[in-house]
C-alpha positions as CSV (number, residue, x, y, z in Angstrom):
1,M,14.6,-11.2,17.1
2,F,14.6,-7.5,16.3
3,R,18.1,-7.0,17.8
4,A,19.2,-9.6,15.4
5,L,18.0,-7.4,12.5
6,Q,20.3,-4.7,13.7
7,Q,23.4,-6.9,14.0
8,Y,23.0,-9.4,11.2
9,D,21.8,-9.7,7.6
10,G,18.2,-8.6,7.8
11,N,17.4,-10.1,4.5
12,A,18.3,-13.6,5.6
13,I,16.4,-13.2,8.8
14,V,13.2,-11.9,7.2
15,D,13.4,-14.5,4.5
16,R,13.6,-17.2,7.1
17,L,10.6,-15.7,9.0
18,L,8.6,-15.6,5.8
19,Q,9.4,-19.2,5.0
20,F,7.5,-20.1,8.2
21,L,4.4,-18.5,6.7
22,E,4.7,-21.0,3.8
23,M,4.8,-24.1,6.0
24,E,1.0,-24.5,6.0
25,K,0.9,-25.5,9.7
26,D,-1.7,-23.4,11.5
27,Y,0.3,-23.0,14.8
28,V,3.5,-22.0,12.8
29,T,1.6,-19.6,10.6
30,S,-0.1,-18.0,13.6
31,E,3.1,-17.3,15.4
32,A,4.9,-16.1,12.2
33,L,2.0,-13.7,11.5
34,L,2.4,-12.2,15.0
35,L,6.1,-11.8,14.4
36,V,5.6,-10.2,11.0
37,K,3.1,-7.8,12.4
38,D,5.6,-6.7,15.1
39,L,8.4,-6.5,12.5
40,L,6.3,-4.2,10.3
41,R,5.4,-2.0,13.3
42,K,9.1,-1.5,14.1
43,Y,10.5,-1.7,10.6
44,P,7.9,-0.6,8.0
45,Q,10.5,-0.6,5.3
46,W,10.1,-4.4,5.1
47,S,6.5,-4.1,4.1
48,Q,6.8,-4.9,0.4
49,V,8.7,-8.1,1.0
50,C,6.5,-9.2,3.9
51,I,3.1,-8.3,2.4
52,A,3.9,-10.2,-0.8
53,T,4.0,-13.4,1.3
54,V,1.3,-12.5,3.7
55,G,-1.0,-11.8,0.7
56,N,-0.7,-15.5,-0.2
57,I,-2.1,-16.7,3.1
58,S,-5.7,-17.9,3.0
59,S,-7.7,-16.6,5.9
60,N,-9.0,-20.1,6.4
61,D,-5.5,-21.2,7.3
62,V,-5.4,-18.8,10.3
63,Q,-7.2,-20.2,13.3
64,E,-5.7,-18.3,16.3
65,P,-7.7,-15.1,17.2
66,K,-4.5,-13.0,17.8
67,A,-3.1,-14.2,14.5
68,K,-6.3,-13.2,12.7
69,A,-6.1,-9.8,14.3
70,A,-2.5,-9.5,13.1
71,L,-3.6,-10.5,9.6
72,I,-6.4,-7.9,9.7
73,W,-4.0,-5.2,10.9
74,M,-1.7,-6.0,8.0
75,L,-4.5,-6.2,5.4
76,G,-5.8,-2.8,6.6
77,G,-2.4,-1.1,6.9
78,Y,-0.9,-2.4,3.7
79,S,-3.9,-3.1,1.5
80,Q,-2.4,-0.8,-1.2
81,D,0.3,-3.5,-1.8
82,M,-2.2,-6.4,-2.0
83,H,-4.7,-6.8,-4.7
84,D,-6.6,-9.5,-2.8
85,A,-6.8,-7.7,0.5
86,P,-10.5,-6.7,0.1
87,Y,-11.4,-10.3,-0.7
88,V,-9.5,-11.8,2.2
89,L,-11.1,-9.2,4.5
90,E,-14.5,-10.1,3.0
91,S,-14.1,-13.8,3.9
92,L,-13.0,-12.9,7.4
93,V,-16.1,-10.6,7.9
94,E,-18.4,-13.3,6.5
95,N,-17.2,-15.6,9.3
96,W,-17.1,-13.0,12.0
97,D,-20.1,-14.3,14.0
98,E,-18.2,-17.6,14.6
99,E,-15.1,-15.9,16.0
100,H,-14.0,-16.2,19.6
101,S,-12.4,-13.4,21.6
102,A,-8.6,-13.4,21.7
103,E,-8.7,-12.6,25.4
């Protein structure tokens, strides 16, 4: 996917990826969150566009442990761009005892 960003219109590719986050299917949301995390690690200049969409995801809609970890990473790393980041983190922490290991 990342090579595609170098060769094609990055805006269209990122827009399509972010559309997957809005599908409200837990397995699609989980995989898309993992890809967005990897995208931001390699291309942090996409953070404002991506975080605006990630900020609209309810932590209750993310079931996979690795996707929750990706969400937490983005919330921690880009919280300055999200007004609701502390509240999303708070709901994740409240349910932390019920979490299962990603491994």
